[in-house]
C-alpha positions as CSV (number, residue, x, y, z in Angstrom):
1,M,71.5,108.0,61.2
2,A,71.0,111.7,62.1
3,R,71.0,113.6,65.4
4,Y,67.8,115.5,66.2
5,R,67.2,118.1,68.9
6,Y,63.7,117.7,70.2
7,K,61.1,119.2,72.6
8,A,58.1,117.1,73.8
9,R,55.2,117.5,76.2
10,D,52.8,115.2,78.0
11,D,49.1,115.5,78.7
12,E,49.8,117.2,82.1
13,G,52.0,119.9,80.5
14,H,55.4,118.5,81.6
15,T,58.0,119.1,78.9
16,I,61.3,117.3,78.1
17,S,64.0,118.2,75.6
18,G,67.2,116.7,74.4
19,S,69.0,115.3,71.4
20,V,69.0,111.7,70.1
21,E,70.6,109.9,67.2
22,I,67.9,108.2,65.1
23,S,67.1,107.3,61.5
24,S,64.4,109.9,60.8
25,Q,62.1,112.5,62.3
26,E,59.1,110.1,61.9
27,E,60.9,107.5,63.9
28,L,61.6,110.1,66.6
29,R,57.9,111.0,66.7
30,K,56.9,107.3,67.2
31,R,59.5,106.8,70.0
32,I,58.4,109.9,71.9
33,E,54.7,108.9,71.5
34,N,55.4,105.4,72.8
35,S,56.9,107.1,75.9
36,G,53.6,109.0,76.6
37,F,54.7,112.3,75.2
38,F,53.9,114.1,71.9
39,L,56.5,115.9,69.8
40,V,56.4,119.7,69.8
41,E,59.5,120.6,67.9
42,A,62.4,118.7,66.2
43,T,65.4,120.1,64.4
44,E,68.3,118.1,62.8
45,E,71.7,119.0,64.3
46,K,74.3,119.6,61.6
47,G,77.7,118.0,62.2
48,G,81.0,119.2,60.9
49,L,84.7,119.3,61.7
50,L,84.1,122.0,64.3
51,G,80.5,120.9,65.1
52,A,79.0,119.9,68.4
53,D,79.8,116.2,67.9
54,L,83.5,116.9,67.8
55,A,83.3,119.2,70.9
56,K,81.4,116.6,72.7
57,K,83.9,113.9,71.8
58,F,86.7,115.7,73.6
59,Q,84.5,117.1,76.5
60,R,84.9,115.4,79.9
61,V,82.4,115.0,82.7
62,T,84.3,116.2,85.7
63,L,83.8,115.6,89.4
64,R,82.3,119.1,89.6
65,D,79.7,118.1,86.9
66,L,78.9,115.0,88.9
67,Y,78.5,117.1,92.1
68,S,76.2,119.5,90.3
69,F,74.1,116.7,88.9
70,T,73.8,115.1,92.4
71,V,72.9,118.4,94.1
72,Q,70.3,119.2,91.5
73,L,68.8,115.7,91.8
74,N,68.7,116.1,95.6
75,N,67.0,119.5,95.3
76,T,64.3,118.5,92.9
77,V,63.6,115.0,94.3
78,G,63.7,116.4,97.9
79,S,61.1,118.9,96.9
80,G,58.7,116.2,95.7
81,V,59.3,116.7,92.0
82,P,58.8,113.4,90.0
83,L,62.0,111.7,89.1
84,L,61.5,111.9,85.3
85,T,60.7,115.6,85.6
86,S,63.8,116.2,87.8
87,L,66.1,114.5,85.3
88,S,64.6,116.3,82.4
89,T,65.1,119.6,84.2
90,I,68.7,118.7,84.9
91,A,69.3,117.7,81.2
92,Q,67.9,121.0,80.0
93,G,70.0,123.1,82.3
94,S,73.3,121.2,81.7
95,R,76.0,123.0,79.9
96,N,78.0,119.8,79.5
97,K,76.8,118.1,76.3
98,K,78.2,114.8,77.3
99,L,76.5,114.9,80.7
100,R,73.2,116.0,79.1
101,D,73.3,113.0,76.7
102,I,74.0,110.6,79.6
103,V,71.0,112.0,81.5
104,E,68.8,111.8,78.5
105,E,69.8,108.1,78.1
106,V,69.0,107.6,81.7
107,I,65.5,109.1,81.1
108,Q,64.9,106.8,78.2
109,N,65.9,103.8,80.3
110,L,63.6,104.9,83.2
111,K,60.7,105.2,80.7
112,A,61.4,101.6,79.5
113,G,60.9,100.4,83.1
114,S,64.4,100.3,84.4
115,P,65.1,101.5,88.0
116,L,67.3,104.6,88.5
117,S,70.3,102.5,89.8
118,K,70.3,100.2,86.8
119,A,69.9,103.2,84.4
120,L,72.9,104.9,86.0
121,A,74.9,101.7,86.0
122,R,75.0,101.8,82.2
123,H,77.4,104.7,82.5
124,P,80.3,103.4,84.7
125,Q,82.6,106.1,83.4
126,L,80.7,108.6,85.4
127,F,78.8,106.7,88.2
128,S,81.0,104.5,90.4
129,D,80.0,101.2,92.0
130,F,79.7,103.2,95.3
131,Y,77.4,105.8,93.7
132,I,75.2,103.0,92.2
133,S,75.0,101.1,95.4
134,M,74.0,104.1,97.4
135,I,71.2,104.9,94.9
136,E,70.1,101.3,95.0
137,L,69.9,101.5,98.8
138,G,67.9,104.7,98.6
139,E,65.4,103.1,96.1
140,S,64.9,100.0,98.2
141,S,64.5,101.9,101.5
142,G,62.3,104.6,100.0
143,K,64.8,107.3,101.2
144,L,66.3,108.3,97.8
145,S,66.3,112.0,98.7
146,Q,68.4,111.3,101.9
147,T,70.7,109.0,100.1
148,V,71.3,111.5,97.3
149,S,72.0,114.2,99.9
150,S,74.6,112.0,101.5
151,L,76.2,111.4,98.1
152,A,76.3,115.1,97.4
153,E,78.0,115.8,100.8
154,Y,80.6,113.0,100.2
155,I,81.4,114.3,96.7
156,K,81.7,117.8,98.0
157,K,84.3,116.8,100.6
158,D,86.3,114.8,98.0
159,M,86.2,117.8,95.7
160,E,87.3,120.2,98.4
161,I,90.4,118.1,99.1
162,R,91.3,118.0,95.4
163,H,90.7,121.7,95.0
164,R,92.9,122.4,98.0
165,I,95.7,120.4,96.6
166,G,95.4,121.9,93.1
167,S,95.2,125.5,94.2
168,A,98.0,125.3,96.7
169,M,100.3,123.5,94.2
170,A,99.8,126.3,91.6
171,Y,102.6,128.5,93.1
172,P,105.4,125.9,93.2
173,I,104.4,124.6,89.7
174,C,104.5,128.1,88.4
175,V,108.0,128.6,89.9
176,A,109.1,125.3,88.3
177,F,107.8,126.3,84.8
178,I,109.5,129.7,85.1
179,G,112.8,128.1,86.2
180,A,112.6,125.5,83.4
181,G,111.9,128.3,80.9
182,L,114.9,130.2,82.1
183,I,117.2,127.1,81.9
184,G,115.9,126.4,78.4
185,W,116.6,130.0,77.3
186,I,120.2,129.7,78.7
187,L,120.7,126.3,76.9
188,F,119.2,127.3,73.5
189,K,120.1,131.0,73.3
190,I,122.9,132.1,75.7
191,M,125.3,129.1,75.6
192,P,125.5,128.9,71.7
193,E,126.6,132.5,71.7
194,F,129.1,132.0,74.4
195,V,130.6,129.0,72.5
196,K,131.7,131.3,69.8
197,V,133.3,133.8,72.2
198,F,135.1,131.0,74.2
199,S,136.4,129.4,71.0
200,E,137.8,132.7,69.6
201,E,139.5,133.6,72.8
202,K,140.7,130.1,73.6
203,V,139.7,130.3,77.2
204,A,140.3,127.3,79.5
205,L,136.8,126.3,80.5
206,P,136.0,125.1,84.0
207,L,134.1,121.8,84.6
208,P,130.6,123.3,85.2
209,T,130.9,125.2,81.9
210,I,132.0,122.1,80.0
211,F,129.1,120.2,81.4
212,L,126.6,122.9,80.5
213,L,128.0,123.2,77.0
214,A,127.7,119.5,76.5
215,I,124.0,119.6,77.5
216,S,123.4,122.7,75.3
217,K,125.0,121.0,72.2
218,M,122.9,117.9,72.8
219,V,119.5,119.7,73.1
220,T,120.3,122.1,70.2
221,G,122.1,119.7,67.9
222,Y,120.1,116.5,68.6
223,W,116.8,117.9,69.8
224,Y,114.8,115.4,67.7
225,I,116.5,112.5,69.4
226,V,115.7,114.0,72.8
227,L,112.1,114.6,71.7
228,L,111.8,111.0,70.4
229,A,113.3,109.6,73.6
230,F,110.8,111.7,75.6
231,I,107.9,110.5,73.5
232,A,109.0,106.9,73.7
233,F,109.3,107.1,77.5
234,A,105.9,108.7,77.7
235,V,104.3,105.9,75.7
236,W,106.1,103.2,77.7
237,F,105.1,104.8,80.9
238,H,101.4,105.1,79.8
239,F,101.2,101.4,79.1
240,F,103.3,100.5,82.1
241,K,100.9,102.3,84.5
242,K,97.9,100.7,82.8
243,S,99.3,97.2,83.4
244,D,98.5,95.3,86.6
245,Y,102.1,95.0,87.6
246,G,102.9,98.7,86.7
247,R,99.9,100.1,88.6
248,L,100.7,97.9,91.7
249,F,104.3,99.0,91.6
250,L,103.4,102.7,91.3
251,D,100.8,102.5,94.0
252,K,103.2,100.9,96.4
253,L,105.8,103.6,95.5
254,K,103.3,106.4,96.3
255,L,102.8,105.0,99.8
256,R,106.5,104.7,100.5
257,L,107.6,108.2,99.4
258,P,108.4,110.6,102.2
259,V,105.6,113.1,103.0
260,L,103.6,112.3,99.9
261,G,103.1,108.7,101.1
262,V,101.6,110.0,104.3
263,V,99.1,112.2,102.4
264,V,98.1,109.4,100.0
265,R,97.6,107.0,102.8
266,K,95.5,109.4,104.8
267,I,93.4,110.4,101.8
268,C,92.7,106.7,101.0
269,A,91.9,106.1,104.7
270,K,89.4,109.0,104.7
271,R,87.7,107.7,101.5
272,F,87.5,104.2,103.0
273,I,86.0,105.4,106.3
274,D,83.6,107.9,104.6
275,G,82.4,105.3,102.1
276,L,82.1,102.5,104.6
277,Y,80.2,104.8,107.0
278,L,77.6,105.9,104.3
279,L,77.0,102.3,103.2
280,Y,76.9,100.8,106.7
281,V,74.4,103.4,108.1
282,S,72.3,102.9,105.0
283,G,71.9,99.2,105.9
284,F,74.5,97.7,103.6
285,P,76.2,94.5,104.9
286,L,79.7,95.0,106.1
287,L,81.3,92.5,103.7
288,G,79.4,93.8,100.7
289,A,80.4,97.4,101.7
290,L,84.1,96.4,101.8
291,N,83.9,95.1,98.2
292,I,82.4,98.4,97.1
293,V,84.6,100.8,99.1
294,K,87.9,99.2,98.1
295,S,87.5,100.6,94.5
296,M,87.2,104.1,95.9
297,L,90.8,104.0,97.2
298,N,92.3,104.1,93.7
299,N,95.3,102.2,95.0
300,K,95.9,98.6,94.0
301,H,98.1,97.9,97.0
302,L,95.6,99.0,99.5
303,E,92.8,97.2,97.6
304,K,94.7,94.0,98.3
305,T,94.8,95.0,102.0
306,I,91.0,95.3,101.9
307,D,90.6,92.0,100.1
308,A,92.6,90.4,103.0
309,L,90.4,92.2,105.5
310,W,87.3,90.8,103.7
311,V,88.6,87.2,104.0
312,H,89.5,87.9,107.7
313,I,85.9,89.1,108.5
314,S,84.2,86.4,106.4
315,T,85.7,83.7,108.7
316,G,83.9,85.2,111.7
317,K,86.7,87.4,113.1
318,D,86.2,91.0,114.1
319,F,87.0,94.1,112.1
320,A,89.6,95.6,114.4
321,S,91.7,92.5,115.0
322,Y,93.0,92.6,111.4
323,L,93.6,96.3,111.4
324,W,96.0,95.9,114.4
325,L,98.3,93.8,112.1
326,G,98.7,96.5,109.5
327,D,99.6,100.2,109.3
328,F,96.5,101.4,107.3
329,F,95.2,103.1,110.5
330,P,97.0,104.3,113.6
331,P,96.5,102.5,116.9
332,D,94.1,105.1,118.3
333,V,91.8,104.8,115.3
334,V,91.8,101.0,115.5
335,A,91.0,101.2,119.2
336,M,87.9,103.4,118.3
337,I,86.8,100.8,115.7
338,R,87.2,98.0,118.3
339,S,85.2,100.0,120.8
340,G,82.4,100.6,118.3
341,E,82.3,96.9,117.4
342,E,82.1,95.8,121.0
343,S,79.5,98.4,122.0
344,G,77.4,98.0,118.9
345,T,78.0,101.7,117.9
346,L,80.3,101.1,114.9
347,D,78.4,103.7,112.9
348,K,79.0,106.4,115.5
349,M,82.7,105.5,115.7
350,L,83.0,105.6,111.9
351,S,81.4,109.1,111.9
352,R,83.9,110.3,114.6
353,I,86.9,108.8,112.7
354,S,85.7,110.6,109.5
355,E,85.7,113.9,111.3
356,L,89.1,113.1,112.7
357,Y,90.6,112.3,109.3
358,H,89.2,115.4,107.8
359,D,91.6,117.5,110.0
360,E,94.4,115.0,109.5
361,V,94.2,115.2,105.7
362,N,94.2,119.0,105.8
363,Y,97.3,119.0,108.1
364,S,99.1,116.5,105.9
365,I,98.3,118.4,102.7
366,E,99.7,121.6,104.2
367,A,102.9,119.8,105.2
368,L,103.2,118.3,101.7
369,I,102.7,121.7,100.0
370,S,105.3,123.4,102.3
371,T,107.8,120.7,101.6
372,F,107.1,120.7,97.9
373,E,107.5,124.5,97.7
374,I,110.9,124.4,99.5
375,L,112.1,121.5,97.3
376,V,111.1,123.3,94.1
377,I,112.6,126.6,95.1
378,V,115.9,125.0,96.2
379,F,116.1,122.8,93.2
380,M,115.3,125.5,90.6
381,G,117.5,127.9,92.5
382,G,120.3,125.4,92.4
383,L,119.9,124.8,88.6
384,V,119.8,128.6,87.8
385,G,122.8,129.2,90.1
386,F,124.7,126.4,88.5
387,A,124.0,127.8,85.0
388,A,125.0,131.3,86.2
389,M,128.2,130.0,87.7
390,A,129.0,128.1,84.4
391,I,128.6,131.3,82.5
392,M,130.3,133.7,84.9
393,F,133.5,131.6,85.6
394,P,134.8,131.9,82.0
395,I,133.9,135.6,81.8
396,L,135.9,136.2,85.0
397,G,138.7,134.2,83.5
398,M,138.6,136.3,80.3
399,S,138.7,139.5,82.5
400,R,141.8,138.4,84.3
401,M,143.5,137.7,80.9
402,V,142.6,141.1,79.6
403,S,143.8,142.8,82.8
404,Q,147.1,140.9,82.7
405,H,147.8,142.2,79.2
């Protein structure tokens, strides 16, 4: 099998291009002709250790890539451009080779008669159940452009939250790395030199210095054991968080941590409300929407809460009565949901709650970042201060001995 880069055109002048793995150029020509196009150009892509295949293997399709794809799809489909032409244009303009290959596979599936939702569902690593369900609703209602527009807006909001957290955390993380580097320099470079001086002068060492010397000897003399222990812990933690018990344990822990737990809970609540609102106003049944939205929370413990909510509603009980029993939403939000249910305006209430949680999430993120900055500065300052104290005390002791003589 070889990979060919091709360009093809149909009778109306529409062009498509892409790359495909196939046995021969003649087989490629036949496949393209069967799709209603004729081959214009085909070149074999050469692999290699540093070739495109290796780069594509390690390339990821990020949330920003998904947002870009959704926005472009909305722009082209909303302008009346045929779906196949829209996807071909997106594939040609994509700089992400993995995304381009996915879009080209979607195009081939569409040509084989598959609807867009089914074609996208073949790539669950990129398109979530929520994304597929929204596309499916858009196809069935004939409002694909509006649905894709709503998806783009949802992804944009989620991306803004992640970007806000990432950019704001840059400063405390930078401080932590600088502090860790300074501590490492003291342990690996400064302390071994001081050991020689202390040994020659036979200075009585205070407890902080003894403690720091013990750590220095361990990391310099037995660094390979420390490294192996760290690798072993990293491997164990990787498999632990992949297990059902481990993920449930860690997700519970996230919710119980001070400050961080509040942020995680509010972000999950916003995702839940936003997803439920989009599905509900698009005509998706409430029980079916709950099954889809729970996967968006990315928290096993809260997913179990939504499962219990599904059982509660399926027995004929109302939405809000179950929420009163838990702490997923505060009482005022639950009251808004109950009001929406009783008045038949649940969609409007969900929209208002979504706007409310947008501000709540921003306030919570600011509080988390401020707290984290203070903790990092205090912790790293304490470590550096402790190291400085452990070094300075023996020096002061040596100064006193010299002055006495």
